[in-house]
C-alpha positions in Angstrom: 77.4 -6.7 50.7 75.5 -9.9 50.9 72.3 -9.7 51.9 71.5 -9.2 55.7 75.0 -9.2 56.6 76.0 -5.7 58.0 74.6 -6.1 61.5 78.0 -4.9 62.8 80.0 -2.6 61.6 83.4 -1.8 62.2 84.2 1.2 63.7 86.6 4.1 62.5 87.7 6.7 65.0 89.4 10.0 63.7 90.6 13.1 65.4 91.0 16.9 64.0 91.5 20.4 64.8 88.5 21.4 62.3 85.8 19.3 60.6 83.9 20.3 57.6 80.8 18.1 57.1 79.8 18.9 53.8 80.4 19.0 49.8 78.3 21.8 48.5 79.1 25.4 48.1 79.6 26.5 51.1 81.9 23.5 52.2 84.1 24.1 49.0 84.4 28.0 49.8 85.6 26.9 53.5 87.9 24.2 51.9 89.4 26.4 49.1 90.3 29.5 51.5 90.9 27.9 55.4 94.8 26.3 54.1 95.7 29.7 53.4 94.8 30.7 56.8 95.7 27.8 58.8 99.6 28.0 57.0 102.1 27.3 59.8 99.6 26.4 62.6 100.0 22.9 62.3 96.0 22.6 62.3 94.6 19.2 60.9 91.4 19.8 58.5 89.3 17.3 57.5 86.2 17.1 54.8 83.4 14.7 55.1 80.8 14.3 52.3 77.6 12.7 52.3 78.0 12.7 48.6 80.6 12.9 46.1 81.8 16.8 46.0 81.9 16.7 42.1 78.5 16.3 42.2 77.1 17.1 45.6 74.7 19.7 47.1 72.2 21.9 45.1 74.4 22.9 42.4 75.1 19.2 41.6 73.0 18.9 38.9 74.4 22.6 36.7 73.2 25.5 36.8 72.6 28.7 34.1 73.3 31.6 35.9 74.7 32.9 39.4 72.4 34.9 41.0 74.5 37.0 43.3 77.3 39.0 41.3 77.7 42.9 42.5 79.4 44.2 39.9 78.4 48.0 39.5 76.0 47.4 42.4 76.4 48.7 45.7 76.4 45.7 48.4 74.3 48.5 50.3 71.7 48.3 47.5 71.8 44.5 47.5 70.5 45.0 51.4 67.7 46.7 50.6 66.8 44.1 47.6 67.2 41.1 49.9 65.8 43.0 53.0 62.3 43.7 50.5 61.8 40.3 49.2 62.1 38.7 52.4 59.3 41.2 53.4 61.3 43.5 55.6 63.1 41.3 58.4 66.8 40.2 57.6 70.0 40.3 59.2 71.8 43.1 57.4 74.8 42.4 59.0 75.2 39.1 57.1 73.6 40.2 54.0 75.9 43.1 53.6 79.0 40.6 54.5 78.5 38.8 51.4 77.4 41.4 49.3 81.0 43.3 49.8 82.9 39.6 49.3 81.0 37.9 46.5 82.4 39.1 43.5 85.9 37.9 44.5 84.3 34.6 44.4 83.0 34.8 41.3 86.3 36.2 39.5 87.4 32.7 41.0 85.0 30.9 39.3 86.1 32.3 36.1 89.6 32.0 36.9 89.0 28.1 37.3 87.2 27.9 33.9 83.6 28.8 34.5 82.4 30.1 30.9 80.2 33.6 32.1 78.8 35.0 29.0 79.7 38.8 28.0 78.5 42.0 26.5 79.6 42.3 22.7 82.8 43.7 22.8 84.0 42.1 25.9 83.7 38.3 25.2 87.6 37.6 25.6 87.6 40.1 28.9 87.6 38.7 32.4 85.5 39.8 34.9 88.3 40.9 37.3 89.9 43.3 34.3 86.5 45.0 34.3 84.5 42.7 31.3 80.8 43.4 31.6 78.9 40.2 31.8 75.7 39.3 30.3 72.9 40.1 32.8 69.5 38.3 33.2 68.9 40.8 36.2 70.2 43.5 38.5 72.1 40.5 40.4 72.3 37.6 37.9 74.9 37.5 35.4 74.3 34.3 32.5 76.8 31.5 32.6 77.4 28.0 30.5 76.9 25.7 34.2 76.5 22.3 33.2 80.0 21.7 34.6 79.9 24.8 37.7 80.1 22.1 40.4 82.6 19.9 38.8 84.9 23.5 38.5 84.3 24.8 42.1 85.0 21.1 43.3 88.1 20.7 41.7 89.5 24.0 43.2 88.1 23.2 46.9 90.0 19.7 46.8 93.4 20.9 44.9 93.3 23.4 48.2 92.3 21.4 51.0 94.5 17.6 49.7 92.2 15.0 48.7 94.3 13.2 51.6 92.1 15.3 53.5 88.6 14.3 52.4 86.5 11.3 52.5 83.3 11.0 50.5 80.2 9.0 51.3 79.8 9.0 54.9 76.7 10.4 56.0 77.1 12.5 59.5 73.9 12.0 61.2 74.9 13.2 64.9 76.5 16.4 66.4 77.6 15.7 70.0 78.2 18.6 72.6 81.0 18.2 75.0 80.3 16.0 77.7 82.3 18.4 80.2 80.8 21.7 78.3 77.7 21.4 77.3 77.9 24.7 75.5 80.2 23.5 73.4 80.6 21.1 69.8 83.2 18.3 70.2 82.0 15.7 67.8 79.9 14.0 65.1 79.6 10.6 63.9 77.9 9.1 60.7 78.2 6.0 58.6 79.4 5.2 55.1 76.6 4.6 52.5 78.8 1.8 50.4 80.7 0.4 53.4 79.7 -1.6 56.7 81.3 1.2 58.7 80.6 4.2 61.4 82.9 6.8 61.4 83.1 8.9 64.6 85.2 12.3 64.3 86.4 14.3 67.8 87.1 18.0 66.8 87.6 21.5 68.1 85.5 23.4 65.7 83.0 22.1 62.4 81.6 23.8 59.9 78.0 22.2 59.5 76.9 23.3 55.7 74.3 20.2 55.2 72.0 22.0 52.7 68.3 22.9 53.4 65.4 20.3 53.4 63.5 18.9 51.1 60.6 16.4 50.9 59.5 17.6 54.2 56.2 18.6 52.5 54.1 16.3 49.7 55.5 17.1 46.5 52.5 17.9 43.8 54.2 15.4 41.7 52.8 11.9 42.9 52.6 8.4 41.3 54.5 8.2 38.6 56.1 11.8 39.3 57.0 10.6 43.0 60.3 12.3 44.1 60.2 14.6 41.1 61.0 18.0 43.0 62.6 21.2 42.6 64.9 21.4 45.4 67.5 18.7 45.4 65.8 15.9 46.6 69.6 14.7 48.9 69.1 17.5 51.1 67.2 16.2 54.0 67.4 19.2 56.9 70.3 18.2 58.1 71.8 21.4 58.8 68.9 22.4 60.9 67.9 18.9 62.6 71.5 18.4 64.1 72.2 21.9 65.1 69.0 22.1 66.8 69.7 18.7 68.7 73.0 20.5 70.1 71.0 23.6 71.3 71.4 25.8 68.8 69.7 28.8 68.3 67.2 28.7 65.3 65.6 32.0 63.5 63.1 32.3 61.1 62.0 28.8 60.4 58.7 29.6 60.0 60.0 31.1 56.6 59.9 28.6 53.6 60.5 29.0 49.5 57.8 27.8 47.3 59.2 28.5 43.6 57.0 29.6 40.6 58.0 26.9 38.2 57.3 25.4 34.9 54.5 22.5 35.9 55.4 19.2 36.2 59.2 19.7 35.4 59.8 22.2 38.2 62.1 24.2 35.2 63.7 27.7 36.1 61.9 30.6 35.0 63.9 33.1 35.8 66.1 33.5 32.4 62.4 33.4 30.6 61.2 36.2 32.6 64.4 38.8 33.2 66.4 37.4 29.9 64.2 36.5 27.6 61.3 39.4 28.9 58.4 36.5 28.7 55.1 37.4 30.9 52.8 36.0 32.7 49.0 35.2 32.1 45.8 33.6 33.5 43.7 31.5 31.4 42.3 34.5 29.3 45.2 36.3 28.6 45.3 39.4 31.5 48.2 40.2 33.3 47.3 39.2 36.6 49.9 41.1 38.6 48.3 44.3 37.2 45.1 43.0 37.3 45.7 42.3 41.3 47.7 44.3 42.5 45.1 46.8 44.4 44.3 43.7 46.5 47.7 43.7 48.0 46.5 46.7 50.0 43.8 44.6 51.8 46.1 42.9 54.5 48.5 45.5 54.3 50.7 43.7 51.4 51.4 46.7 49.7 53.9 48.4 52.2 56.4 45.5 50.8 55.5 46.0 47.4 56.9 49.1 45.6 55.8 48.3 41.8 56.6 45.4 40.3 59.6 45.0 41.8 57.2 43.0 44.8 58.9 40.3 46.5 58.7 37.0 45.3 56.0 35.7 47.5 54.0 38.4 46.6 54.1 37.8 43.1 52.7 34.2 44.4 50.2 35.7 46.4 48.8 37.3 42.9 49.0 34.3 40.9 47.3 32.1 43.4 44.6 34.4 43.7 43.8 33.9 40.0 44.0 30.2 40.1 41.9 30.3 43.8 39.2 31.9 42.2 39.2 30.0 38.7 41.3 31.8 36.1 43.7 29.4 35.9 45.8 27.9 34.0 48.7 30.5 34.8 51.4 30.6 31.3 54.2 31.7 30.4 54.1 33.3 27.0 56.9 32.0 25.5 56.4 32.2 21.8 55.7 35.7 22.2 59.1 36.3 24.1 60.8 34.9 21.6 59.1 36.5 18.6 59.4 39.8 20.0 63.3 39.2 20.1 63.6 37.7 16.8 62.2 41.0 15.4 65.6 42.6 15.5 67.8 39.5 14.8 69.3 37.7 11.9 68.3 33.6 11.3 71.8 32.8 12.7 71.1 35.2 15.9 67.6 33.7 16.4 68.8 30.0 16.1 71.6 31.0 18.7 68.8 32.5 20.7 66.7 29.0 20.4 70.1 27.4 21.7 70.5 29.3 24.4 67.1 28.9 25.8 67.1 25.1 25.8 70.7 25.4 27.5 68.8 27.0 30.2 67.2 23.6 30.9 70.1 21.4 29.9 72.3 22.8 32.3 70.3 22.5 35.4 66.6 20.8 35.0 67.1 18.1 32.0 63.4 17.0 33.7 61.9 20.0 32.2 63.1 19.1 28.4 61.4 15.6 29.5 58.2 17.2 29.9 58.2 18.7 27.0 59.4 16.5 24.5 56.4 13.9 26.0 53.9 16.8 25.6 54.8 17.7 22.5 55.5 21.3 23.6 57.9 23.3 21.8 58.5 26.4 23.8 59.1 29.1 21.1 55.4 28.1 19.5 53.2 26.7 22.2 52.8 28.2 25.9 53.6 25.9 29.3 52.0 26.4 32.4 53.3 27.8 35.5 52.4 26.5 38.9 53.6 26.9 42.8 55.4 24.1 44.0 55.2 22.4 47.2 57.5 24.5 50.2 61.0 23.9 50.7 62.8 25.3 54.0 66.6 26.9 53.0 68.9 30.1 54.1 70.1 30.4 51.0 67.4 31.1 47.7 64.5 33.1 48.3 63.8 31.6 51.6 65.5 32.8 54.8 65.4 29.9 57.3 68.1 28.4 59.7 70.3 29.3 62.1 70.9 32.4 64.2 74.7 33.1 63.4 77.1 35.7 65.1 78.5 38.6 62.5 80.7 41.0 61.7 81.8 43.0 64.2 83.0 45.9 61.7 80.1 47.1 60.8 79.0 50.5 62.6 75.7 50.3 64.2 75.5 46.8 64.7 73.5 45.9 67.8 75.2 43.2 70.2 73.1 40.7 70.1 73.9 40.8 66.6 77.5 39.5 67.2 78.7 37.4 70.3 81.9 35.7 68.8 83.0 34.4 65.4 82.1 35.3 62.0 79.5 32.6 61.3 79.1 30.7 64.3 76.1 29.8 65.8 75.0 29.9 69.5 77.0 26.5 70.3 80.7 27.1 70.8 82.9 25.8 67.9 79.7 25.2 65.4 79.7 27.5 62.4 77.6 27.2 59.3 77.1 28.7 56.1 74.9 28.8 53.0 71.8 27.4 53.8 72.5 26.9 57.4 72.7 30.8 57.8 69.2 32.3 58.8 67.7 35.3 58.1 70.0 36.2 55.3 68.7 34.7 52.0 69.5 35.3 48.2 73.1 34.0 48.7 72.6 31.9 46.2 75.7 29.6 45.2 78.1 32.2 44.5 77.2 33.6 48.2 77.1 30.2 50.1 80.7 29.6 48.3 81.6 33.2 50.3 79.9 32.2 53.7 82.1 28.9 53.6 85.3 31.3 53.1 84.3 33.5 55.6 83.7 30.8 58.4 87.0 29.1 57.1 89.1 32.0 58.4 86.5 32.4 61.7 87.1 28.6 62.6 91.0 29.1 62.2 91.0 31.8 64.4 89.2 30.0 67.1 91.5 27.6 67.0 94.3 29.5 67.6 92.2 31.3 70.5 91.4 27.7 72.2 94.9 25.5 71.7 93.9 23.5 74.8 90.7 22.1 74.3 90.2 18.1 74.4 87.2 17.2 73.3 85.3 14.6 75.0 82.0 13.2 73.5 79.1 12.2 76.0 78.2 9.1 74.8 80.8 5.9 74.3 81.3 4.2 71.1 78.9 1.2 71.6 76.5 3.4 72.3 77.0 5.6 69.3 77.2 2.6 67.2 73.7 1.4 68.7 71.8 4.4 68.2 72.9 4.9 64.6 72.4 1.2 63.5 68.8 1.1 65.8 66.9 0.4 62.2 69.7 -2.4 61.0 68.6 -3.8 64.9 65.2 -3.7 64.3 65.2 -5.5 60.7 67.4 -8.1 61.6 65.2 -9.0 64.7 61.7 -8.9 63.5 62.6 -10.0 59.5 61.6 -13.7 59.9 57.8 -12.8 61.7 56.7 -12.2 58.0 57.1 -13.5 54.6 57.2 -10.6 53.3 59.5 -8.2 54.9 57.9 -4.9 53.9 54.9 -6.0 55.7 55.5 -6.4 59.6 53.9 -5.2 62.6 57.1 -4.4 64.3 58.4 -2.1 62.1 58.2 0.8 59.2 59.9 1.5 56.0 61.3 4.5 55.8 59.7 5.5 53.0 56.2 4.9 54.4 57.6 6.8 57.1 58.4 9.6 54.7 54.6 9.4 53.0 53.3 10.2 56.8 55.8 13.1 57.9 54.9 14.6 54.4 50.9 14.1 54.7 51.0 15.7 58.0 52.7 18.8 56.6 50.6 18.8 53.6 47.4 19.0 55.0 48.1 21.0 58.4 50.6 23.1 57.8 49.8 24.9 54.8 51.4 22.5 52.1 49.5 22.2 48.5 46.3 20.7 49.6 45.3 23.5 51.4 46.4 26.3 48.9 49.2 27.1 51.7 46.6 27.7 54.6 47.2 27.2 58.1 45.4 28.2 61.3 45.9 27.3 65.6 43.7 24.4 65.4 45.4 22.9 62.3 48.6 23.0 63.7 47.9 21.7 66.9 46.2 18.8 65.0 49.9 18.4 63.3 51.5 18.7 66.5 49.5 15.7 68.1 50.3 13.5 65.0 53.7 14.5 65.0 54.1 13.1 68.5 53.1 10.0 67.5 55.2 10.0 64.3 58.2 10.9 66.6 57.2 7.7 68.6 57.0 5.4 65.6 60.4 6.8 63.6 62.1 4.7 66.5 60.6 1.2 64.9 61.9 2.3 61.3 63.8 -0.8 59.6 66.9 -0.2 57.3 67.2 -3.7 55.4 70.5 -2.5 53.4 72.8 0.5 53.5 70.5 2.5 51.2 67.4 2.4 53.8 69.8 3.2 56.6 70.6 6.7 54.7 66.7 6.9 54.2 66.2 6.4 57.9 68.2 8.8 58.8 67.1 11.2 56.4 63.7 11.0 57.8 65.0 11.8 61.5 66.8 14.8 60.3 63.2 16.2 58.3 61.1 15.2 61.4 63.0 17.7 63.4 63.5 20.1 60.6 59.9 20.0 60.2 58.7 20.5 63.7 60.7 23.4 63.9 58.9 24.7 61.0 55.6 24.0 62.7 56.2 25.4 65.4 57.2 28.3 64.4 54.5 29.1 62.3 52.6 28.7 65.1 54.5 31.0 67.2 54.2 34.0 64.5 50.4 35.7 65.0 50.5 37.1 61.2 50.8 36.5 57.8 54.6 37.6 56.8 54.9 35.9 53.6 51.7 35.6 51.8 52.4 33.2 48.5 54.2 31.3 51.0 51.9 30.3 53.5 48.6 31.9 55.1 47.5 31.6 58.9 44.4 32.1 58.0 43.2 33.5 61.4 45.7 36.3 61.1 45.8 37.2 57.5 47.3 40.4 57.5 51.0 41.7 58.1 51.3 43.4 61.8 54.3 45.2 61.9 53.9 47.0 65.1 54.0 43.4 67.2 56.0 41.4 64.5 58.4 42.6 62.8 61.1 40.8 64.5 62.9 37.7 64.0 61.3 34.4 66.1 63.9 32.3 67.5 64.1 28.9 68.9 65.7 26.6 71.0 65.0 22.6 70.9 65.6 20.1 74.0 66.3 17.0 72.5 66.3 15.1 75.8 62.4 16.3 76.8 61.4 17.2 72.9 60.7 20.6 74.1 60.4 23.8 71.9 61.1 27.5 73.4 60.5 30.0 71.3 61.0 34.1 71.3 60.9 37.0 69.9 64.5 38.7 68.8 64.2 42.4 67.9 65.4 43.4 64.3 67.3 46.3 63.6 67.8 48.0 60.1 71.1 49.3 59.5 70.4 50.4 56.0 68.2 53.1 55.4 65.4 53.2 52.2 67.8 54.9 49.9 70.2 55.7 51.6 74.3 55.1 49.7 77.1 52.8 51.7 76.9 54.2 55.3 80.2 55.4 56.3 82.5 53.2 57.8 81.4 50.3 55.7 83.7 49.4 53.4 84.2 46.8 50.5 86.6 44.0 51.1 88.9 42.2 49.1 89.9 38.6 48.6 91.4 38.4 52.6 88.0 38.6 53.6 
């Protein structure tokens, strides 16, 4: 495309019954599952992805483990695990629903060609035939996963049909129906390769565009700018587009702060769980054991059972060491490797070293670059650990997201957990999965794929139940084009005012606006610069600054399609950030120590705050409405699978 000639885009308008928005694991799960239920219905089903499905979503770069696989474990125990890790508050119906279905997803992955490590004697035996996987933890199994996403995407494309898939189209706006604002009716976006805008009308859709990264200023700045743990293309689009339609959000105060190898963001799970490495402070002390009693000071100990404590509490104990000057924190990789080598032959040792390296080459190759650049051989020298900047997500060790209807067949489920179709939000016809489903973390890749399958079945049923829906958008085509291309129009109108296009009083570049957002969130909303601490006064300052940031965001420029993509990612990040800020302000306790701290409410307050915090956003006024929603436990501590809760097979 020649320079500055994209001001008048071609408009492509399409209609379908069901639209899948996204190309990650949840979208692939839906694409794989949906045609089975739609057979004979005549439903028109399409998928649109911002990237290309083969390398789209959080699994794009590869993965070295599947972190949710039941095997011999009881799904009820999985519920207890997730509940404990997320400090007591989860939607247990949604978690159980993933647990009873997820193994079939993993069995499919293996059938499609994903190499899954097996225990000695079971090397040639598949999981579905009783093969025993190599576990790095109770719920985790090891894989050779560099091509994990490629394998899953291939199956999804084959099932849905490549003729029904459009790639490299960034959906940026959802619309409710002109005649029924309680129902979703369509969406719009643009090609990131061509001068085209796409407008879709549909009866129902699955919004699975991932969580949010780069809302907070990363630890890596300067030459490392942009280095992050979570995929940088996940810009909070799921949360923002749903919120602007009035969908209810839940636990958006929650965030994930992973402890990772410093600077490279390399994963630590396999080292801790499979290779049995230990973390220590600068003086060689086991800081978890040393600081465990301190959990009692704020009531945190009630969510720590020995060393099976939640992820945020492990962070909390690490941060005590660093704040009090006993850092850096190291992972003792040499001792772990030496201990394992005591009972191994030289050949087995070499194989073990290869597996340790492959853990990073499969999924975080940047960590290998850091080690190589600093002359670190992890079998000979320890590496530093550091908590990262915060991320907003609902599928990993976090539970931010949308308030969704759950399954109707689980005993004891309260009415406010189920009001319609499984995985449908509070907006009729709008479904989600993976990072989009709130209050039910620890799904990871296999669980996100499973939620896509669950939603697929529900969406087909929704269409069968509502055959007469005639979607009508609340905006004209011209109005949609003007809104989406506003940053382009701003640039073309003012670019000649100065001789340097990046310096202009009439617009701000997307890169500079993102820096402003990250600075606000980092310094006032519990980022790394304040050691994850905030208080009411800091949040109020952030609120004022966010008002001005939103005003200035309307002056973003886009000199090309890449900047238009960055501009719209910023719009989405701002809404996600605002939701996060409002939720932290509303919840007057520190529910997730080690992820963030309300310095004015340090303790956990189960009496008043063992509940969900839910919110709604009014796009027209910019106002947020927040409320408490009652939490109900469905599975008691130590209880076996409740009567009536049954495993369900591949038929979902």
